[in-house]
CHARMM internal coordinates of N, CA and C (Angstrom, degrees):
IC EDIT
DIST 1 N 1 CA 1.4494
DIST 1 CA 1 C 1.5184
ANGL 1 N 1 CA 1 C 110.28
DIST 1 C 2 N 1.3107
ANGL 1 CA 1 C 2 N 117.28
DIHE 1 N 1 CA 1 C 2 N 66.17
DIST 2 N 2 CA 1.4587
ANGL 1 C 2 N 2 CA 121.90
DIHE 1 CA 1 C 2 N 2 CA 178.91
DIST 2 CA 2 C 1.5246
ANGL 2 N 2 CA 2 C 108.64
DIHE 1 C 2 N 2 CA 2 C -137.53
DIST 2 C 3 N 1.3214
ANGL 2 CA 2 C 3 N 116.53
DIHE 2 N 2 CA 2 C 3 N 140.49
DIST 3 N 3 CA 1.4586
ANGL 2 C 3 N 3 CA 120.98
DIHE 2 CA 2 C 3 N 3 CA -179.25
DIST 3 CA 3 C 1.5244
ANGL 3 N 3 CA 3 C 112.33
DIHE 2 C 3 N 3 CA 3 C -81.88
DIST 3 C 4 N 1.3316
ANGL 3 CA 3 C 4 N 116.80
DIHE 3 N 3 CA 3 C 4 N -20.77
DIST 4 N 4 CA 1.4683
ANGL 3 C 4 N 4 CA 120.84
DIHE 3 CA 3 C 4 N 4 CA -179.54
DIST 4 CA 4 C 1.5217
ANGL 4 N 4 CA 4 C 109.56
DIHE 3 C 4 N 4 CA 4 C -143.50
DIST 4 C 5 N 1.3142
ANGL 4 CA 4 C 5 N 115.22
DIHE 4 N 4 CA 4 C 5 N 165.91
DIST 5 N 5 CA 1.4557
ANGL 4 C 5 N 5 CA 119.88
DIHE 4 CA 4 C 5 N 5 CA 177.72
DIST 5 CA 5 C 1.5298
ANGL 5 N 5 CA 5 C 110.45
DIHE 4 C 5 N 5 CA 5 C -63.32
DIST 5 C 6 N 1.3186
ANGL 5 CA 5 C 6 N 117.72
DIHE 5 N 5 CA 5 C 6 N -38.78
DIST 6 N 6 CA 1.4754
ANGL 5 C 6 N 6 CA 120.87
DIHE 5 CA 5 C 6 N 6 CA 178.49
DIST 6 CA 6 C 1.5239
ANGL 6 N 6 CA 6 C 110.48
DIHE 5 C 6 N 6 CA 6 C -59.58
DIST 6 C 7 N 1.3212
ANGL 6 CA 6 C 7 N 116.78
DIHE 6 N 6 CA 6 C 7 N -42.21
DIST 7 N 7 CA 1.4621
ANGL 6 C 7 N 7 CA 120.72
DIHE 6 CA 6 C 7 N 7 CA 178.87
DIST 7 CA 7 C 1.5286
ANGL 7 N 7 CA 7 C 110.47
DIHE 6 C 7 N 7 CA 7 C -66.19
DIST 7 C 8 N 1.3176
ANGL 7 CA 7 C 8 N 117.23
DIHE 7 N 7 CA 7 C 8 N -37.69
DIST 8 N 8 CA 1.4647
ANGL 7 C 8 N 8 CA 121.04
DIHE 7 CA 7 C 8 N 8 CA 178.14
DIST 8 CA 8 C 1.5298
ANGL 8 N 8 CA 8 C 110.56
DIHE 7 C 8 N 8 CA 8 C -64.08
DIST 8 C 9 N 1.3210
ANGL 8 CA 8 C 9 N 117.17
DIHE 8 N 8 CA 8 C 9 N -40.93
DIST 9 N 9 CA 1.4665
ANGL 8 C 9 N 9 CA 121.12
DIHE 8 CA 8 C 9 N 9 CA 178.52
DIST 9 CA 9 C 1.5279
ANGL 9 N 9 CA 9 C 109.74
DIHE 8 C 9 N 9 CA 9 C -65.06
DIST 9 C 10 N 1.3262
ANGL 9 CA 9 C 10 N 117.28
DIHE 9 N 9 CA 9 C 10 N -40.02
DIST 10 N 10 CA 1.4645
ANGL 9 C 10 N 10 CA 120.43
DIHE 9 CA 9 C 10 N 10 CA 177.68
DIST 10 CA 10 C 1.5284
ANGL 10 N 10 CA 10 C 111.12
DIHE 9 C 10 N 10 CA 10 C -63.60
DIST 10 C 11 N 1.3236
ANGL 10 CA 10 C 11 N 117.01
DIHE 10 N 10 CA 10 C 11 N -38.53
DIST 11 N 11 CA 1.4672
ANGL 10 C 11 N 11 CA 120.48
DIHE 10 CA 10 C 11 N 11 CA 178.16
DIST 11 CA 11 C 1.5337
ANGL 11 N 11 CA 11 C 110.69
DIHE 10 C 11 N 11 CA 11 C -67.68
DIST 11 C 12 N 1.3290
ANGL 11 CA 11 C 12 N 116.48
DIHE 11 N 11 CA 11 C 12 N -37.62
DIST 12 N 12 CA 1.4645
ANGL 11 C 12 N 12 CA 119.72
DIHE 11 CA 11 C 12 N 12 CA 174.92
DIST 12 CA 12 C 1.5203
ANGL 12 N 12 CA 12 C 110.62
DIHE 11 C 12 N 12 CA 12 C -62.05
DIST 12 C 13 N 1.3250
ANGL 12 CA 12 C 13 N 116.27
DIHE 12 N 12 CA 12 C 13 N -41.87
DIST 13 N 13 CA 1.4671
ANGL 12 C 13 N 13 CA 121.27
DIHE 12 CA 12 C 13 N 13 CA 179.92
DIST 13 CA 13 C 1.5222
ANGL 13 N 13 CA 13 C 110.57
DIHE 12 C 13 N 13 CA 13 C -61.17
DIST 13 C 14 N 1.3249
ANGL 13 CA 13 C 14 N 117.22
DIHE 13 N 13 CA 13 C 14 N -37.55
DIST 14 N 14 CA 1.4668
ANGL 13 C 14 N 14 CA 120.31
DIHE 13 CA 13 C 14 N 14 CA 179.39
DIST 14 CA 14 C 1.5283
ANGL 14 N 14 CA 14 C 111.06
DIHE 13 C 14 N 14 CA 14 C -64.98
DIST 14 C 15 N 1.3323
ANGL 14 CA 14 C 15 N 116.47
DIHE 14 N 14 CA 14 C 15 N -35.61
DIST 15 N 15 CA 1.4703
ANGL 14 C 15 N 15 CA 120.80
DIHE 14 CA 14 C 15 N 15 CA -179.46
DIST 15 CA 15 C 1.5251
ANGL 15 N 15 CA 15 C 113.02
DIHE 14 C 15 N 15 CA 15 C -86.75
DIST 15 C 16 N 1.3341
ANGL 15 CA 15 C 16 N 116.15
DIHE 15 N 15 CA 15 C 16 N -30.56
DIST 16 N 16 CA 1.4644
ANGL 15 C 16 N 16 CA 121.69
DIHE 15 CA 15 C 16 N 16 CA -176.71
DIST 16 CA 16 C 1.5280
ANGL 16 N 16 CA 16 C 109.44
DIHE 15 C 16 N 16 CA 16 C -133.09
DIST 16 C 17 N 1.3310
ANGL 16 CA 16 C 17 N 117.23
DIHE 16 N 16 CA 16 C 17 N 77.82
DIST 17 N 17 CA 1.4672
ANGL 16 C 17 N 17 CA 120.80
DIHE 16 CA 16 C 17 N 17 CA -177.03
DIST 17 CA 17 C 1.5291
ANGL 17 N 17 CA 17 C 112.52
DIHE 16 C 17 N 17 CA 17 C -51.54
DIST 17 C 18 N 1.3341
ANGL 17 CA 17 C 18 N 114.99
DIHE 17 N 17 CA 17 C 18 N 132.73
DIST 18 N 18 CA 1.4614
ANGL 17 C 18 N 18 CA 121.41
DIHE 17 CA 17 C 18 N 18 CA 179.04
DIST 18 CA 18 C 1.5049
ANGL 18 N 18 CA 18 C 113.90
DIHE 17 C 18 N 18 CA 18 C 100.03
DIST 18 C 19 N 1.3324
ANGL 18 CA 18 C 19 N 117.63
DIHE 18 N 18 CA 18 C 19 N -14.12
DIST 19 N 19 CA 1.4706
ANGL 18 C 19 N 19 CA 118.93
DIHE 18 CA 18 C 19 N 19 CA -177.29
DIST 19 CA 19 C 1.5302
ANGL 19 N 19 CA 19 C 111.64
DIHE 18 C 19 N 19 CA 19 C -71.03
DIST 19 C 20 N 1.3304
ANGL 19 CA 19 C 20 N 116.95
DIHE 19 N 19 CA 19 C 20 N -33.48
DIST 20 N 20 CA 1.4680
ANGL 19 C 20 N 20 CA 119.52
DIHE 19 CA 19 C 20 N 20 CA -177.42
DIST 20 CA 20 C 1.5238
ANGL 20 N 20 CA 20 C 111.63
DIHE 19 C 20 N 20 CA 20 C -60.24
DIST 20 C 21 N 1.3345
ANGL 20 CA 20 C 21 N 116.68
DIHE 20 N 20 CA 20 C 21 N -41.17
DIST 21 N 21 CA 1.4658
ANGL 20 C 21 N 21 CA 119.34
DIHE 20 CA 20 C 21 N 21 CA -178.65
DIST 21 CA 21 C 1.5272
ANGL 21 N 21 CA 21 C 112.05
DIHE 20 C 21 N 21 CA 21 C -67.26
DIST 21 C 22 N 1.3184
ANGL 21 CA 21 C 22 N 116.98
DIHE 21 N 21 CA 21 C 22 N -18.73
DIST 22 N 22 CA 1.4637
ANGL 21 C 22 N 22 CA 120.40
DIHE 21 CA 21 C 22 N 22 CA 175.99
DIST 22 CA 22 C 1.5224
ANGL 22 N 22 CA 22 C 111.65
DIHE 21 C 22 N 22 CA 22 C -83.51
DIST 22 C 23 N 1.3247
ANGL 22 CA 22 C 23 N 116.72
DIHE 22 N 22 CA 22 C 23 N -20.36
DIST 23 N 23 CA 1.4695
ANGL 22 C 23 N 23 CA 121.68
DIHE 22 CA 22 C 23 N 23 CA -178.73
DIST 23 CA 23 C 1.5214
ANGL 23 N 23 CA 23 C 111.53
DIHE 22 C 23 N 23 CA 23 C -100.00
DIST 23 C 24 N 1.3332
ANGL 23 CA 23 C 24 N 116.01
DIHE 23 N 23 CA 23 C 24 N -40.87
DIST 24 N 24 CA 1.4620
ANGL 23 C 24 N 24 CA 122.25
DIHE 23 CA 23 C 24 N 24 CA -174.12
DIST 24 CA 24 C 1.5223
ANGL 24 N 24 CA 24 C 109.74
DIHE 23 C 24 N 24 CA 24 C -115.50
DIST 24 C 25 N 1.3274
ANGL 24 CA 24 C 25 N 116.27
DIHE 24 N 24 CA 24 C 25 N 131.77
DIST 25 N 25 CA 1.4537
ANGL 24 C 25 N 25 CA 120.85
DIHE 24 CA 24 C 25 N 25 CA 179.69
DIST 25 CA 25 C 1.5155
ANGL 25 N 25 CA 25 C 112.51
DIHE 24 C 25 N 25 CA 25 C -81.10
DIST 25 C 26 N 1.3185
ANGL 25 CA 25 C 26 N 116.44
DIHE 25 N 25 CA 25 C 26 N 176.84
DIST 26 N 26 CA 1.4636
ANGL 25 C 26 N 26 CA 122.57
DIHE 25 CA 25 C 26 N 26 CA 179.81
DIST 26 CA 26 C 1.5217
ANGL 26 N 26 CA 26 C 112.08
DIHE 25 C 26 N 26 CA 26 C -61.95
DIST 26 C 27 N 1.3369
ANGL 26 CA 26 C 27 N 115.94
DIHE 26 N 26 CA 26 C 27 N -23.07
DIST 27 N 27 CA 1.4676
ANGL 26 C 27 N 27 CA 120.37
DIHE 26 CA 26 C 27 N 27 CA 179.08
DIST 27 CA 27 C 1.5303
ANGL 27 N 27 CA 27 C 112.36
DIHE 26 C 27 N 27 CA 27 C -80.64
DIST 27 C 28 N 1.3370
ANGL 27 CA 27 C 28 N 116.91
DIHE 27 N 27 CA 27 C 28 N -1.87
DIST 28 N 28 CA 1.4560
ANGL 27 C 28 N 28 CA 120.81
DIHE 27 CA 27 C 28 N 28 CA 178.62
DIST 28 CA 28 C 1.5161
ANGL 28 N 28 CA 28 C 114.16
DIHE 27 C 28 N 28 CA 28 C 84.31
DIST 28 C 29 N 1.3177
ANGL 28 CA 28 C 29 N 117.11
DIHE 28 N 28 CA 28 C 29 N 5.95
DIST 29 N 29 CA 1.4635
ANGL 28 C 29 N 29 CA 121.96
DIHE 28 CA 28 C 29 N 29 CA 179.57
DIST 29 CA 29 C 1.5293
ANGL 29 N 29 CA 29 C 110.25
DIHE 28 C 29 N 29 CA 29 C -107.25
DIST 29 C 30 N 1.3139
ANGL 29 CA 29 C 30 N 115.70
DIHE 29 N 29 CA 29 C 30 N 158.94
DIST 30 N 30 CA 1.4592
ANGL 29 C 30 N 30 CA 120.50
DIHE 29 CA 29 C 30 N 30 CA 176.58
DIST 30 CA 30 C 1.5217
ANGL 30 N 30 CA 30 C 108.42
DIHE 29 C 30 N 30 CA 30 C -61.00
DIST 30 C 31 N 1.3020
ANGL 30 CA 30 C 31 N 115.80
DIHE 30 N 30 CA 30 C 31 N 133.37
DIST 31 N 31 CA 1.4727
ANGL 30 C 31 N 31 CA 120.08
DIHE 30 CA 30 C 31 N 31 CA -179.12
DIST 31 CA 31 C 1.5272
ANGL 31 N 31 CA 31 C 111.29
DIHE 30 C 31 N 31 CA 31 C -57.87
DIST 31 C 32 N 1.2911
ANGL 31 CA 31 C 32 N 114.94
DIHE 31 N 31 CA 31 C 32 N 148.94
DIST 32 N 32 CA 1.4635
ANGL 31 C 32 N 32 CA 122.38
DIHE 31 CA 31 C 32 N 32 CA -174.91
DIST 32 CA 32 C 1.5247
ANGL 32 N 32 CA 32 C 113.18
DIHE 31 C 32 N 32 CA 32 C -57.63
DIST 32 C 33 N 1.3215
ANGL 32 CA 32 C 33 N 116.93
DIHE 32 N 32 CA 32 C 33 N -37.26
DIST 33 N 33 CA 1.4625
ANGL 32 C 33 N 33 CA 119.86
DIHE 32 CA 32 C 33 N 33 CA -174.87
DIST 33 CA 33 C 1.5266
ANGL 33 N 33 CA 33 C 112.79
DIHE 32 C 33 N 33 CA 33 C -102.89
DIST 33 C 34 N 1.3227
ANGL 33 CA 33 C 34 N 115.60
DIHE 33 N 33 CA 33 C 34 N 24.48
DIST 34 N 34 CA 1.4605
ANGL 33 C 34 N 34 CA 121.27
DIHE 33 CA 33 C 34 N 34 CA 173.52
DIST 34 CA 34 C 1.5177
ANGL 34 N 34 CA 34 C 107.19
DIHE 33 C 34 N 34 CA 34 C -120.09
DIST 34 C 35 N 1.3107
ANGL 34 CA 34 C 35 N 116.61
DIHE 34 N 34 CA 34 C 35 N 127.58
DIST 35 N 35 CA 1.4539
ANGL 34 C 35 N 35 CA 121.30
DIHE 34 CA 34 C 35 N 35 CA 178.73
DIST 35 CA 35 C 1.5201
ANGL 35 N 35 CA 35 C 108.61
DIHE 34 C 35 N 35 CA 35 C -105.74
DIST 35 C 36 N 1.3228
ANGL 35 CA 35 C 36 N 116.18
DIHE 35 N 35 CA 35 C 36 N 130.76
DIST 36 N 36 CA 1.4574
ANGL 35 C 36 N 36 CA 121.14
DIHE 35 CA 35 C 36 N 36 CA -179.64
DIST 36 CA 36 C 1.5283
ANGL 36 N 36 CA 36 C 107.50
DIHE 35 C 36 N 36 CA 36 C -123.70
DIST 36 C 37 N 1.3226
ANGL 36 CA 36 C 37 N 114.69
DIHE 36 N 36 CA 36 C 37 N 132.66
DIST 37 N 37 CA 1.4646
ANGL 36 C 37 N 37 CA 121.49
DIHE 36 CA 36 C 37 N 37 CA -178.35
DIST 37 CA 37 C 1.5197
ANGL 37 N 37 CA 37 C 109.69
DIHE 36 C 37 N 37 CA 37 C -126.90
DIST 37 C 38 N 1.3186
ANGL 37 CA 37 C 38 N 115.77
DIHE 37 N 37 CA 37 C 38 N 142.28
DIST 38 N 38 CA 1.4561
ANGL 37 C 38 N 38 CA 122.00
DIHE 37 CA 37 C 38 N 38 CA 170.85
DIST 38 CA 38 C 1.5174
ANGL 38 N 38 CA 38 C 106.08
DIHE 37 C 38 N 38 CA 38 C -118.73
DIST 38 C 39 N 1.3193
ANGL 38 CA 38 C 39 N 115.42
DIHE 38 N 38 CA 38 C 39 N 117.44
DIST 39 N 39 CA 1.4711
ANGL 38 C 39 N 39 CA 121.70
DIHE 38 CA 38 C 39 N 39 CA -176.60
DIST 39 CA 39 C 1.5303
ANGL 39 N 39 CA 39 C 111.89
DIHE 38 C 39 N 39 CA 39 C 52.62
DIST 39 C 40 N 1.3302
ANGL 39 CA 39 C 40 N 115.47
DIHE 39 N 39 CA 39 C 40 N 38.95
DIST 40 N 40 CA 1.4532
ANGL 39 C 40 N 40 CA 121.21
DIHE 39 CA 39 C 40 N 40 CA 176.79
DIST 40 CA 40 C 1.5200
ANGL 40 N 40 CA 40 C 114.96
DIHE 39 C 40 N 40 CA 40 C 83.08
DIST 40 C 41 N 1.3307
ANGL 40 CA 40 C 41 N 118.26
DIHE 40 N 40 CA 40 C 41 N -1.97
DIST 41 N 41 CA 1.4715
ANGL 40 C 41 N 41 CA 122.33
DIHE 40 CA 40 C 41 N 41 CA 179.77
DIST 41 CA 41 C 1.5250
ANGL 41 N 41 CA 41 C 109.70
DIHE 40 C 41 N 41 CA 41 C -99.71
DIST 41 C 42 N 1.3248
ANGL 41 CA 41 C 42 N 116.17
DIHE 41 N 41 CA 41 C 42 N 129.51
DIST 42 N 42 CA 1.4596
ANGL 41 C 42 N 42 CA 121.84
DIHE 41 CA 41 C 42 N 42 CA 177.92
DIST 42 CA 42 C 1.5291
ANGL 42 N 42 CA 42 C 108.79
DIHE 41 C 42 N 42 CA 42 C -64.28
DIST 42 C 43 N 1.3444
ANGL 42 CA 42 C 43 N 117.37
DIHE 42 N 42 CA 42 C 43 N 123.53
DIST 43 N 43 CA 1.4635
ANGL 42 C 43 N 43 CA 120.07
DIHE 42 CA 42 C 43 N 43 CA -176.70
DIST 43 CA 43 C 1.5177
ANGL 43 N 43 CA 43 C 112.88
DIHE 42 C 43 N 43 CA 43 C -66.67
DIST 43 C 44 N 1.3188
ANGL 43 CA 43 C 44 N 117.60
DIHE 43 N 43 CA 43 C 44 N -16.22
DIST 44 N 44 CA 1.4687
ANGL 43 C 44 N 44 CA 119.63
DIHE 43 CA 43 C 44 N 44 CA 176.24
DIST 44 CA 44 C 1.5280
ANGL 44 N 44 CA 44 C 110.84
DIHE 43 C 44 N 44 CA 44 C -66.30
DIST 44 C 45 N 1.3266
ANGL 44 CA 44 C 45 N 116.26
DIHE 44 N 44 CA 44 C 45 N -21.94
DIST 45 N 45 CA 1.4615
ANGL 44 C 45 N 45 CA 120.77
DIHE 44 CA 44 C 45 N 45 CA 177.62
DIST 45 CA 45 C 1.5250
ANGL 45 N 45 CA 45 C 111.10
DIHE 44 C 45 N 45 CA 45 C -100.74
DIST 45 C 46 N 1.3191
ANGL 45 CA 45 C 46 N 116.40
DIHE 45 N 45 CA 45 C 46 N 1.85
DIST 46 N 46 CA 1.4620
ANGL 45 C 46 N 46 CA 122.19
DIHE 45 CA 45 C 46 N 46 CA 175.00
DIST 46 CA 46 C 1.5246
ANGL 46 N 46 CA 46 C 106.32
DIHE 45 C 46 N 46 CA 46 C -107.16
DIST 46 C 47 N 1.3046
ANGL 46 CA 46 C 47 N 118.30
DIHE 46 N 46 CA 46 C 47 N -116.34
DIST 47 N 47 CA 1.4695
ANGL 46 C 47 N 47 CA 121.33
DIHE 46 CA 46 C 47 N 47 CA -179.09
DIST 47 CA 47 C 1.5257
ANGL 47 N 47 CA 47 C 112.43
DIHE 46 C 47 N 47 CA 47 C -124.38
DIST 47 C 48 N 1.3410
ANGL 47 CA 47 C 48 N 116.50
DIHE 47 N 47 CA 47 C 48 N 29.90
DIST 48 N 48 CA 1.4657
ANGL 47 C 48 N 48 CA 121.25
DIHE 47 CA 47 C 48 N 48 CA -179.06
DIST 48 CA 48 C 1.5234
ANGL 48 N 48 CA 48 C 110.99
DIHE 47 C 48 N 48 CA 48 C 49.75
DIST 48 C 49 N 1.3124
ANGL 48 CA 48 C 49 N 118.02
DIHE 48 N 48 CA 48 C 49 N -131.81
DIST 49 N 49 CA 1.4607
ANGL 48 C 49 N 49 CA 121.28
DIHE 48 CA 48 C 49 N 49 CA -177.58
DIST 49 CA 49 C 1.5232
ANGL 49 N 49 CA 49 C 112.79
DIHE 48 C 49 N 49 CA 49 C -69.40
DIST 49 C 50 N 1.3156
ANGL 49 CA 49 C 50 N 117.65
DIHE 49 N 49 CA 49 C 50 N -15.72
DIST 50 N 50 CA 1.4640
ANGL 49 C 50 N 50 CA 121.59
DIHE 49 CA 49 C 50 N 50 CA 177.98
DIST 50 CA 50 C 1.5190
ANGL 50 N 50 CA 50 C 112.32
DIHE 49 C 50 N 50 CA 50 C -85.08
DIST 50 C 51 N 1.3213
ANGL 50 CA 50 C 51 N 117.52
DIHE 50 N 50 CA 50 C 51 N -0.62
DIST 51 N 51 CA 1.4584
ANGL 50 C 51 N 51 CA 121.18
DIHE 50 CA 50 C 51 N 51 CA -179.89
DIST 51 CA 51 C 1.5239
ANGL 51 N 51 CA 51 C 109.90
DIHE 50 C 51 N 51 CA 51 C -56.43
DIST 51 C 52 N 1.3284
ANGL 51 CA 51 C 52 N 115.52
DIHE 51 N 51 CA 51 C 52 N 126.68
DIST 52 N 52 CA 1.4640
ANGL 51 C 52 N 52 CA 121.31
DIHE 51 CA 51 C 52 N 52 CA -179.83
DIST 52 CA 52 C 1.5262
ANGL 52 N 52 CA 52 C 109.92
DIHE 51 C 52 N 52 CA 52 C -72.94
DIST 52 C 53 N 1.3315
ANGL 52 CA 52 C 53 N 115.12
DIHE 52 N 52 CA 52 C 53 N 145.38
DIST 53 N 53 CA 1.4561
ANGL 52 C 53 N 53 CA 121.10
DIHE 52 CA 52 C 53 N 53 CA 178.84
DIST 53 CA 53 C 1.5210
ANGL 53 N 53 CA 53 C 110.83
DIHE 52 C 53 N 53 CA 53 C -121.91
DIST 53 C 54 N 1.3201
ANGL 53 CA 53 C 54 N 115.28
DIHE 53 N 53 CA 53 C 54 N 147.29
DIST 54 N 54 CA 1.4567
ANGL 53 C 54 N 54 CA 122.99
DIHE 53 CA 53 C 54 N 54 CA 171.69
DIST 54 CA 54 C 1.5203
ANGL 54 N 54 CA 54 C 107.54
DIHE 53 C 54 N 54 CA 54 C -113.22
DIST 54 C 55 N 1.3076
ANGL 54 CA 54 C 55 N 116.92
DIHE 54 N 54 CA 54 C 55 N 162.68
DIST 55 N 55 CA 1.4671
ANGL 54 C 55 N 55 CA 121.54
DIHE 54 CA 54 C 55 N 55 CA -176.55
DIST 55 CA 55 C 1.5243
ANGL 55 N 55 CA 55 C 112.99
DIHE 54 C 55 N 55 CA 55 C -57.65
DIST 55 C 56 N 1.3210
ANGL 55 CA 55 C 56 N 118.09
DIHE 55 N 55 CA 55 C 56 N -31.26
DIST 56 N 56 CA 1.4623
ANGL 55 C 56 N 56 CA 120.64
DIHE 55 CA 55 C 56 N 56 CA -176.67
DIST 56 CA 56 C 1.5313
ANGL 56 N 56 CA 56 C 113.68
DIHE 55 C 56 N 56 CA 56 C -91.78
DIST 56 C 57 N 1.3341
ANGL 56 CA 56 C 57 N 118.09
DIHE 56 N 56 CA 56 C 57 N 0.23
DIST 57 N 57 CA 1.4632
ANGL 56 C 57 N 57 CA 120.83
DIHE 56 CA 56 C 57 N 57 CA -178.03
DIST 57 CA 57 C 1.5233
ANGL 57 N 57 CA 57 C 111.22
DIHE 56 C 57 N 57 CA 57 C -70.62
DIST 57 C 58 N 1.3212
ANGL 57 CA 57 C 58 N 114.80
DIHE 57 N 57 CA 57 C 58 N 147.57
DIST 58 N 58 CA 1.4609
ANGL 57 C 58 N 58 CA 121.62
DIHE 57 CA 57 C 58 N 58 CA 175.87
DIST 58 CA 58 C 1.5136
ANGL 58 N 58 CA 58 C 108.92
DIHE 57 C 58 N 58 CA 58 C -107.43
DIST 58 C 59 N 1.3318
ANGL 58 CA 58 C 59 N 116.67
DIHE 58 N 58 CA 58 C 59 N 124.39
DIST 59 N 59 CA 1.4601
ANGL 58 C 59 N 59 CA 122.32
DIHE 58 CA 58 C 59 N 59 CA 179.03
DIST 59 CA 59 C 1.5178
ANGL 59 N 59 CA 59 C 107.74
DIHE 58 C 59 N 59 CA 59 C -108.67
DIST 59 C 60 N 1.3349
ANGL 59 CA 59 C 60 N 115.99
DIHE 59 N 59 CA 59 C 60 N 128.02
DIST 60 N 60 CA 1.4613
ANGL 59 C 60 N 60 CA 121.81
DIHE 59 CA 59 C 60 N 60 CA 176.95
DIST 60 CA 60 C 1.5153
ANGL 60 N 60 CA 60 C 108.77
DIHE 59 C 60 N 60 CA 60 C -117.74
DIST 60 C 61 N 1.3263
ANGL 60 CA 60 C 61 N 117.03
DIHE 60 N 60 CA 60 C 61 N 130.11
DIST 61 N 61 CA 1.4539
ANGL 60 C 61 N 61 CA 123.13
DIHE 60 CA 60 C 61 N 61 CA 177.23
DIST 61 CA 61 C 1.5233
ANGL 61 N 61 CA 61 C 105.94
DIHE 60 C 61 N 61 CA 61 C -116.14
DIST 61 C 62 N 1.3337
ANGL 61 CA 61 C 62 N 115.56
DIHE 61 N 61 CA 61 C 62 N 114.88
DIST 62 N 62 CA 1.4463
ANGL 61 C 62 N 62 CA 121.34
DIHE 61 CA 61 C 62 N 62 CA -172.10
DIST 62 CA 62 C 1.5231
ANGL 62 N 62 CA 62 C 110.68
DIHE 61 C 62 N 62 CA 62 C -126.01
DIST 62 C 63 N 1.3317
ANGL 62 CA 62 C 63 N 118.71
DIHE 62 N 62 CA 62 C 63 N 112.94
DIST 63 N 63 CA 1.4584
ANGL 62 C 63 N 63 CA 119.33
DIHE 62 CA 62 C 63 N 63 CA 175.11
DIST 63 CA 63 C 1.5276
ANGL 63 N 63 CA 63 C 109.45
DIHE 62 C 63 N 63 CA 63 C -70.98
DIST 63 C 64 N 1.3159
ANGL 63 CA 63 C 64 N 115.67
DIHE 63 N 63 CA 63 C 64 N 139.61
DIST 64 N 64 CA 1.4589
ANGL 63 C 64 N 64 CA 120.19
DIHE 63 CA 63 C 64 N 64 CA 178.39
DIST 64 CA 64 C 1.5289
ANGL 64 N 64 CA 64 C 108.86
DIHE 63 C 64 N 64 CA 64 C -67.13
DIST 64 C 65 N 1.3052
ANGL 64 CA 64 C 65 N 115.69
DIHE 64 N 64 CA 64 C 65 N 141.59
DIST 65 N 65 CA 1.4558
ANGL 64 C 65 N 65 CA 121.51
DIHE 64 CA 64 C 65 N 65 CA 179.55
DIST 65 CA 65 C 1.5200
ANGL 65 N 65 CA 65 C 107.64
DIHE 64 C 65 N 65 CA 65 C -122.22
DIST 65 C 66 N 1.3120
ANGL 65 CA 65 C 66 N 116.00
DIHE 65 N 65 CA 65 C 66 N 131.23
DIST 66 N 66 CA 1.4588
ANGL 65 C 66 N 66 CA 120.21
DIHE 65 CA 65 C 66 N 66 CA 179.52
DIST 66 CA 66 C 1.5194
ANGL 66 N 66 CA 66 C 108.35
DIHE 65 C 66 N 66 CA 66 C -132.77
DIST 66 C 67 N 1.2880
ANGL 66 CA 66 C 67 N 115.18
DIHE 66 N 66 CA 66 C 67 N 162.43
DIST 67 N 67 CA 1.4541
ANGL 66 C 67 N 67 CA 119.95
DIHE 66 CA 66 C 67 N 67 CA 177.31
DIST 67 CA 67 C 1.5109
ANGL 67 N 67 CA 67 C 111.09
DIHE 66 C 67 N 67 CA 67 C 129.20
DIST 67 C 68 N 1.2476
ANGL 67 CA 67 C 68 N 114.82
DIHE 67 N 67 CA 67 C 68 N -170.97
DIST 68 N 68 CA 1.4552
ANGL 67 C 68 N 68 CA 120.13
DIHE 67 CA 67 C 68 N 68 CA -179.80
DIST 68 CA 68 C 1.5167
ANGL 68 N 68 CA 68 C 110.87
DIHE 67 C 68 N 68 CA 68 C 132.07
DIST 68 C 69 N 1.2721
ANGL 68 CA 68 C 69 N 114.56
DIHE 68 N 68 CA 68 C 69 N -174.28
DIST 69 N 69 CA 1.4520
ANGL 68 C 69 N 69 CA 120.14
DIHE 68 CA 68 C 69 N 69 CA -177.22
DIST 69 CA 69 C 1.5026
ANGL 69 N 69 CA 69 C 109.77
DIHE 68 C 69 N 69 CA 69 C -110.01
END
COOR INIT
IC SEED 1 N 1 CA 1 C
IC BUILD
């Protein structure tokens, strides 16, 4: 129940204190190594945190993973 991705992140923060700082940096932008998708579309190519949401939209928050052998 959020009109934008920013509002959704704020609602997550209310339920899970501290999560917002892991998603959003001090500059107010999505952290460099966190990927956020709305319906499979990278929000960096949409409107970032201003991306509008509908009730049926699927939001995925995926931390980047690196490493290996």
